[in-house]
C-alpha positions in Angstrom: 52.2 189.3 20.3 54.4 186.4 20.9 52.8 183.8 23.2 54.7 182.6 26.4 56.7 179.3 26.0 54.7 176.4 27.6 57.2 173.5 28.2 55.5 170.6 30.3 57.5 168.0 32.3 59.0 165.4 30.3 56.8 162.1 30.5 58.4 158.9 30.8 56.0 156.0 30.4 57.3 152.4 30.2 54.6 150.4 28.5 53.9 146.7 29.7 51.9 145.1 26.8 50.6 142.0 28.0 50.9 139.0 25.8 53.5 140.8 23.3 56.6 139.4 22.3 59.7 140.8 20.4 60.3 139.3 17.1 64.1 138.9 16.2 63.4 140.8 12.9 63.1 144.5 13.1 59.5 145.7 13.4 58.2 149.2 12.3 55.0 150.8 13.5 53.8 154.2 12.4 51.6 156.8 14.3 49.4 158.8 11.8 47.9 161.7 13.6 44.9 161.7 11.3 44.0 158.1 12.6 43.8 159.3 16.3 42.9 162.9 16.4 39.1 162.6 16.4 38.8 159.7 18.7 41.2 160.8 21.2 41.2 164.6 20.8 44.7 164.4 19.9 46.3 167.8 20.4 44.0 169.1 23.0 46.1 171.4 25.3 44.8 170.3 28.7 45.2 166.4 28.3 47.9 163.8 28.4 47.1 161.7 25.4 48.0 158.2 24.5 47.8 156.3 21.2 48.9 152.5 20.8 50.1 151.2 17.4 50.8 147.5 17.3 53.0 147.0 20.6 54.3 150.6 20.5 52.8 153.2 22.8 52.8 157.0 22.1 52.2 159.3 25.0 52.2 163.1 24.7 51.0 166.1 26.7 48.8 168.5 25.1 51.2 171.0 23.7 50.6 174.6 23.9 47.6 176.7 24.4 46.6 176.5 20.7 48.7 173.2 19.8 45.8 171.0 18.3 44.6 168.8 15.6 44.6 170.7 12.2 42.1 169.1 9.7 43.3 170.8 6.7 46.4 168.6 6.4 45.8 166.0 9.2 48.4 167.4 11.4 49.2 168.4 14.8 49.7 172.2 14.5 52.0 174.3 16.8 52.2 178.1 16.7 55.3 180.0 17.6 56.3 179.6 21.2 54.4 176.3 21.8 55.8 172.8 22.4 54.7 169.4 23.6 56.5 166.2 24.7 56.0 163.0 23.2 57.3 159.7 24.7 57.6 156.3 22.7 57.6 153.2 24.5 58.1 149.7 23.3 57.4 146.3 25.2 59.9 145.0 27.9 62.6 143.0 26.4 62.6 145.1 22.9 64.8 147.8 22.2 64.2 151.0 19.9 66.4 151.2 17.1 65.2 154.3 15.1 62.6 157.0 14.9 61.5 158.7 11.6 59.4 161.8 12.2 57.4 163.6 9.4 56.4 167.3 9.7 56.4 170.6 7.7 57.4 173.8 9.0 56.6 177.3 8.2 59.0 179.9 9.5 60.6 178.0 12.3 60.2 174.9 14.2 60.7 171.3 14.3 61.4 168.2 16.5 64.4 167.5 18.8 65.5 164.4 20.5 67.6 165.6 23.3 69.3 168.6 22.2 69.7 167.6 18.7 67.2 168.8 15.9 65.5 166.2 13.7 65.0 166.4 9.9 61.7 165.5 8.5 61.8 162.2 6.8 65.2 161.1 8.3 65.6 158.3 10.8 66.9 159.1 14.4 69.0 156.3 15.9 67.9 155.6 19.5 68.2 152.9 22.1 66.3 151.6 25.1 62.7 150.8 25.8 61.6 154.3 25.6 62.6 157.7 24.2 61.2 161.2 24.6 61.2 163.7 21.8 60.1 167.6 22.0 57.9 169.1 19.2 58.3 172.8 19.0 57.8 176.1 17.1 60.1 178.8 18.2 60.4 181.9 16.2 58.5 184.5 14.2 54.8 185.7 14.8 53.8 183.3 12.2 56.0 180.3 12.9 54.0 177.0 12.7 54.9 173.4 12.9 52.5 170.7 11.2 53.4 167.2 12.6 51.7 164.4 10.7 53.4 161.0 11.5 56.2 159.2 13.3 57.6 155.8 12.3 59.2 153.6 15.1 61.5 150.6 14.4 62.5 148.1 17.1 63.5 144.5 17.8 64.4 142.1 20.4 67.1 143.7 22.9 68.6 140.2 23.5 68.1 136.6 22.8 65.2 134.6 24.6 65.8 133.2 28.1 66.4 129.5 28.1 63.6 129.0 30.6 65.5 126.4 32.6 64.2 125.8 36.2 63.9 123.0 38.9 60.6 122.5 40.8 62.3 121.8 44.1 65.1 124.2 45.3 66.8 122.1 47.9 66.8 118.6 49.5 67.9 117.2 52.8 68.8 113.5 52.3 70.8 110.7 54.3 73.8 109.0 53.0 73.5 106.6 49.9 70.4 108.1 48.5 69.5 107.8 44.8 67.0 110.0 43.0 66.3 112.2 39.9 64.8 115.6 39.6 64.6 116.6 36.0 64.8 120.0 35.0 61.8 121.9 33.6 62.8 122.7 29.9 60.0 124.4 28.1 62.1 125.3 25.0 63.4 121.7 24.5 66.9 122.6 24.7 69.9 120.1 25.1 70.7 120.0 28.8 73.7 118.7 30.7 74.0 118.2 34.4 76.9 118.6 36.7 77.6 118.3 40.5 79.8 121.0 42.4 81.4 118.4 44.4 81.3 114.9 43.1 82.9 113.6 46.6 79.4 114.3 48.0 77.1 113.5 45.0 77.5 112.5 41.4 75.0 113.1 38.7 74.4 111.6 35.3 75.3 114.4 32.9 72.5 113.3 30.7 69.6 112.0 32.8 70.1 114.0 35.9 70.0 110.9 38.1 71.8 111.6 41.3 73.8 109.2 43.6 74.7 110.4 47.1 77.5 108.9 48.8 78.7 108.7 52.4 80.0 112.1 53.0 78.3 114.9 54.8 78.0 118.3 53.3 76.1 120.5 50.9 76.4 120.2 47.0 74.8 122.1 44.0 73.5 120.3 41.1 73.4 122.4 38.0 71.5 121.9 34.6 72.8 123.9 31.9 72.0 124.6 28.1 74.3 126.1 25.6 73.8 129.5 23.7 71.7 129.0 20.3 70.8 131.4 17.6 67.5 132.1 19.6 68.2 131.3 23.2 70.8 132.7 25.7 72.7 130.0 27.5 70.7 128.7 30.4 71.2 127.5 33.9 69.1 126.2 36.8 70.5 124.9 40.2 69.3 123.1 43.4 71.2 122.0 46.4 71.5 118.8 48.4 72.4 118.7 52.0 73.6 115.2 52.9 73.7 114.1 56.6 74.6 110.9 58.3 71.5 109.5 60.1 73.8 107.6 62.4 76.1 110.6 63.3 76.7 111.5 67.0 73.9 113.6 68.3 71.3 112.0 66.3 68.2 110.0 67.7 70.0 106.7 66.6 73.2 107.6 68.2 72.9 110.3 71.0 75.5 112.2 72.7 76.7 111.2 76.0 76.5 114.2 78.5 80.3 114.4 78.4 80.3 114.5 74.6 77.5 117.3 74.9 79.5 119.4 77.2 82.5 119.3 74.8 80.3 120.5 72.1 78.8 123.5 74.1 82.4 124.4 75.3 83.4 124.9 71.7 80.4 127.3 71.3 80.6 131.1 71.4 78.3 132.6 74.3 74.7 132.7 73.1 75.1 130.5 70.2 73.1 127.4 69.8 73.4 124.0 68.1 71.1 122.5 65.7 68.8 120.0 67.3 70.5 117.2 68.9 69.8 114.1 71.2 71.7 113.6 74.5 71.3 110.5 76.8 71.9 110.9 80.5 70.8 110.1 83.9 69.0 112.6 86.2 71.4 113.9 88.8 69.2 116.9 90.2 65.6 116.6 90.1 63.3 119.6 89.7 61.7 121.0 93.0 58.8 122.7 91.0 57.3 123.0 87.6 56.6 126.1 85.3 53.6 125.6 83.1 54.1 121.8 83.1 58.0 122.2 82.3 60.8 121.0 84.6 64.3 122.4 85.3 66.7 119.4 86.2 70.3 118.2 85.6 71.6 115.2 83.8 75.0 113.6 84.0 76.8 110.6 82.8 76.4 108.5 86.1 73.8 110.4 87.8 76.2 112.4 90.2 76.6 116.1 90.4 79.8 116.0 88.5 79.8 117.3 85.0 76.1 118.2 84.8 74.2 119.4 81.8 71.4 121.7 82.9 67.9 121.2 81.3 66.0 124.6 81.2 62.2 124.3 81.3 61.9 121.3 79.4 59.0 119.0 78.6 58.3 115.5 79.4 58.0 112.4 77.2 57.2 113.2 73.7 56.5 116.9 74.7 53.9 116.1 77.1 53.4 118.4 80.2 54.8 117.1 83.7 51.9 116.6 86.0 54.1 116.8 89.0 57.8 117.6 89.7 58.0 114.2 91.1 57.5 112.7 87.6 61.2 112.8 87.1 63.7 111.8 89.7 67.2 111.2 90.5 68.7 108.0 88.8 65.9 108.1 86.0 67.6 107.6 82.5 66.5 110.0 79.8 67.1 111.0 76.3 66.6 114.6 75.7 66.0 116.2 72.2 66.6 119.9 71.8 69.3 122.7 71.2 72.5 123.1 73.3 73.9 126.4 74.2 76.5 128.0 76.5 74.2 130.4 78.3 76.0 133.8 79.0 79.2 132.0 78.6 79.0 130.3 82.0 76.2 127.6 81.9 76.1 124.7 79.6 72.4 123.8 79.0 69.5 122.6 76.9 67.5 125.7 75.6 64.0 125.7 76.9 61.3 123.7 75.0 63.5 120.5 74.8 61.4 117.2 75.1 62.3 113.6 76.6 62.2 111.2 73.8 63.0 108.1 75.8 62.7 107.2 79.5 63.7 104.6 82.2 62.5 104.9 85.7 65.3 104.5 88.3 65.5 100.9 89.3 63.2 99.8 86.3 64.2 97.2 83.7 61.7 98.8 81.3 62.8 101.7 79.1 60.1 103.5 77.1 59.4 106.0 74.3 56.3 107.9 74.1 54.1 109.4 71.3 51.0 111.3 71.4 47.8 110.2 69.4 45.3 113.1 69.0 41.7 113.1 68.5 42.4 112.3 64.8 43.0 108.7 66.0 45.5 107.9 63.4 49.2 108.8 63.0 52.2 107.7 61.3 55.3 106.7 63.2 58.7 105.5 62.8 60.8 104.2 65.9 64.6 103.9 66.2 64.2 101.1 68.5 62.0 97.8 68.4 58.9 98.4 70.5 56.1 96.7 72.0 52.6 98.1 71.3 50.8 99.1 74.6 47.2 98.5 75.4 44.9 100.9 73.9 47.0 101.3 70.7 46.8 99.3 67.5 49.9 99.4 65.1 49.4 98.7 61.4 51.6 98.2 58.3 50.2 98.7 54.9 50.1 95.3 53.0 48.0 95.9 50.1 46.8 98.8 47.7 44.1 99.2 45.0 43.2 102.1 42.9 41.1 103.5 46.0 41.9 101.5 49.0 45.0 100.8 51.2 44.8 97.6 53.2 46.2 97.8 56.9 47.3 94.7 58.8 47.9 94.9 62.6 51.2 94.1 64.2 52.0 93.3 67.9 55.5 94.9 67.7 57.1 97.8 65.9 60.3 97.2 64.0 63.0 99.7 64.3 63.2 101.9 61.2 60.0 100.7 60.0 57.0 103.1 59.4 53.7 102.0 60.8 50.3 103.5 61.3 49.1 103.9 65.0 45.4 104.0 66.1 43.8 104.8 69.3 40.2 105.6 70.1 41.4 107.8 73.0 43.6 110.9 72.5 46.6 110.5 74.8 50.3 110.1 75.1 51.0 106.3 75.1 54.4 104.8 76.5 56.0 102.1 74.1 58.3 99.7 75.9 61.6 99.2 74.1 62.5 95.5 73.4 65.4 93.6 72.4 63.0 91.0 71.0 63.6 90.4 67.2 60.7 91.7 65.0 59.8 90.3 61.6 56.6 90.9 59.6 55.3 88.1 57.2 54.0 90.6 54.7 55.7 93.3 52.8 55.0 96.8 54.1 54.1 99.3 51.5 54.7 102.3 54.0 57.8 104.3 53.1 59.8 107.0 54.6 60.7 110.1 52.5 64.4 110.9 52.1 63.4 114.5 51.0 63.0 113.4 47.3 59.5 112.2 47.2 57.4 114.8 45.5 53.9 115.5 44.3 51.7 112.5 43.5 52.5 110.2 46.4 49.9 109.6 49.3 50.2 110.6 52.8 48.1 110.3 55.9 45.7 113.3 56.3 42.4 114.2 57.4 39.8 115.9 55.4 36.4 116.8 57.2 36.0 113.6 59.3 37.5 111.1 57.0 41.1 110.1 57.8 43.1 108.4 55.0 46.0 108.6 52.6 45.5 111.7 50.5 47.5 112.7 47.3 50.3 115.0 48.2 50.7 117.9 46.0 52.9 120.2 48.1 56.3 119.8 46.3 59.0 117.9 48.1 58.0 115.7 50.8 60.1 116.5 53.9 62.6 114.0 55.0 61.2 111.4 57.6 57.6 111.8 56.4 55.8 108.5 55.8 53.9 107.9 52.5 52.8 105.3 49.9 53.4 105.3 46.2 50.5 106.4 44.0 48.5 103.2 43.1 48.2 102.3 39.4 45.2 103.7 37.9 44.4 105.8 41.0 40.5 106.3 41.1 40.6 109.3 43.1 42.8 111.7 45.3 42.5 109.6 48.5 42.8 105.9 49.6 40.2 104.6 52.1 41.5 102.1 54.9 40.5 98.5 54.6 41.7 95.9 57.1 43.3 92.6 56.3 41.4 89.6 57.7 44.0 86.9 57.3 45.5 87.3 60.7 42.4 88.0 62.6 41.0 85.7 65.3 37.7 84.4 64.3 35.2 83.9 67.0 31.5 83.1 67.1 30.3 85.6 69.2 31.1 88.5 71.7 28.8 88.4 74.6 29.0 91.6 76.8 27.1 90.5 79.9 28.7 93.2 82.2 28.8 96.6 81.0 31.4 97.5 83.5 34.0 95.0 82.2 37.2 95.8 80.3 35.9 94.6 76.8 36.0 97.5 74.3 34.6 96.9 70.9 35.3 99.4 67.9 34.1 99.1 64.3 36.7 99.8 61.5 36.0 103.5 61.6 37.2 103.6 65.1 33.6 104.1 66.6 32.7 102.4 69.8 30.0 99.8 69.5 27.8 98.7 72.5 26.2 95.7 70.7 28.1 94.4 67.8 26.4 92.4 65.0 28.1 90.2 62.4 31.3 91.6 60.9 34.8 92.5 61.5 35.5 94.6 64.7 38.5 95.8 67.0 38.1 94.3 70.4 40.6 95.3 72.9 43.0 96.3 70.2 42.8 93.3 68.2 40.8 92.5 64.9 38.0 89.8 65.5 35.2 88.5 63.3 31.9 88.2 64.9 29.9 85.5 63.2 
C-alpha cells in the first residue's frame, strides 16, 4: 500500500559562522552522507538535523516515516511517497553559486530546487546566502531514492568594505579653530579629505587638518577611498558646528531686553530658543517664592515698559532664593536660559533659568557667583576679570611632571583664563567683577577645550577621596571643559597637586592664642589644622611656610 506523502515545512536557516570570511576565489564544500549518518543519526524521521562542512551549514528535516540512513551504499534512502527538505546556508557576505547533488533512483524520484528537477551529478545554479531543496520519491510501490552527497560552491558576494570611520562623529567649535581628526583606516587605503562648505571650514586633502574660519554654520568633513580590486569605495564623515563665541545672546555679549523681545516676537507659539543670556534691570520684584525659585520681570531701564517675564528662575549660579526680598526693583541681572512666546501672548524665560551676574540697586559692585561643592576643587572660566573672595583660593597650573601638576595661587581671575578654585567650605561664592588689569607672571598650563581635545588629556576629577587631574578616555572633550595636556612619559593615569612655593609668604610661626579668632589654617589636602607644625599651609586663603 502506498504510504501518504509527508511534506514538512520548508526550513530557512541563515548560518552566522563566527570568524569565517569569504575568499574571493570560489570555494567548494561537499556533504557526504556517510560522514554524518552515525554521529548525527542522519535521516531519522523525527528530528531536524544539521551538518557543517567548512563554513557551509546543511539543515534538513527527517524526511518520511522510513527515510533514513542506508548503510549498504552510504545513502539517505527514501521510499515512494516520502520527501525531506534540505537547506544550505553560507556565511554572511558570501553567495551560493552552484549546488551539485549525487543520488541514484530506482523507479521514480529525485531532487528539486523550486519546481525544477535536478539531475544527479549536474550543477544547479543558485544565488543568495541560502537555498532550499526537496528530496523526494513519488511513484511506484517500489520507488526509491538513494541520496549520497551534495557539493556546494560559493564565493564573496561583493568586495570587502573599506572600513573607514571617525572616532568622533561631531564637534562644536568657536571661530578660528584648528584641529585634526584622522580617519581610522584599518586596511591602509589611500584616503583623501574634503569639506562640504569651504566658506565654513577647509581641510587639507591629504592630512585631514581642518581650519575653521569666522562664519557660523555646520560643515561635513568627508574622508574617502577609491574602489580597488579587493575593497569597495569607502567613506566616513563627521560634522563641525561653528559658532561665534561673541555673538549676540552669548555670555560675552548678552541680549538687551529689547533685543530679547524681538527674538521672542519672531518665534512661533510654544517654540523656545537655545540657551541665551539677557541683561536687564529688575522692573517688578517677586512677592513670593516657589521652592526657592522666583517670578519677576526685567526691562531695559527698570520701568514696567517692555518687560520680559522670568518664570520660576533660580538665583546666582542656580542657587535657591532664600527670600523674595533677595531680588528687588532696580537690581541689575544677567539671566541665562531659554526664551519662549508662551501661548503666543507672554514673552518669557522658561522655568529653570539662572542669574549669572548681579548688581544690587545702588551698589557699585557687580558680582558673578559660582558654587564650590564638598569636592572642594573645581575648574572655572570667567568672561570678566574677577576678584577672589574670602574663603576661596584660585590657582593656575604652572608646572607639570610625569605624576604631578603644580598649582600657583592668584588673587585675581583673568577673563577667559581657566583657573582652579578651592574652598574648604561648600557654598555659593560671589566674585566681584573688576576693571583692574590682570596679568600672571607665569604661563598657565590650564587649557579650555574647543571640542577637539580627545582621549589622553587630563581633566579635574575625583576618585574615592582623591581629587586631581585624571586621564580623560571618554572621546571628545566637550567645548568649554578645562584640561591639561598629558605630561611627557606620564607615570600613571592621574596627576597629584603640588603647590608652588615661590610666591608664598615665609613666616616664622603661626601662633593661635585665641581659638575664636578668624585664623583658619589648612594643609595642602584641604584639611583644617588646629596646631600646625613646620611646613607649607594655607592660612586664610594664602599659602605660608611655617618654620
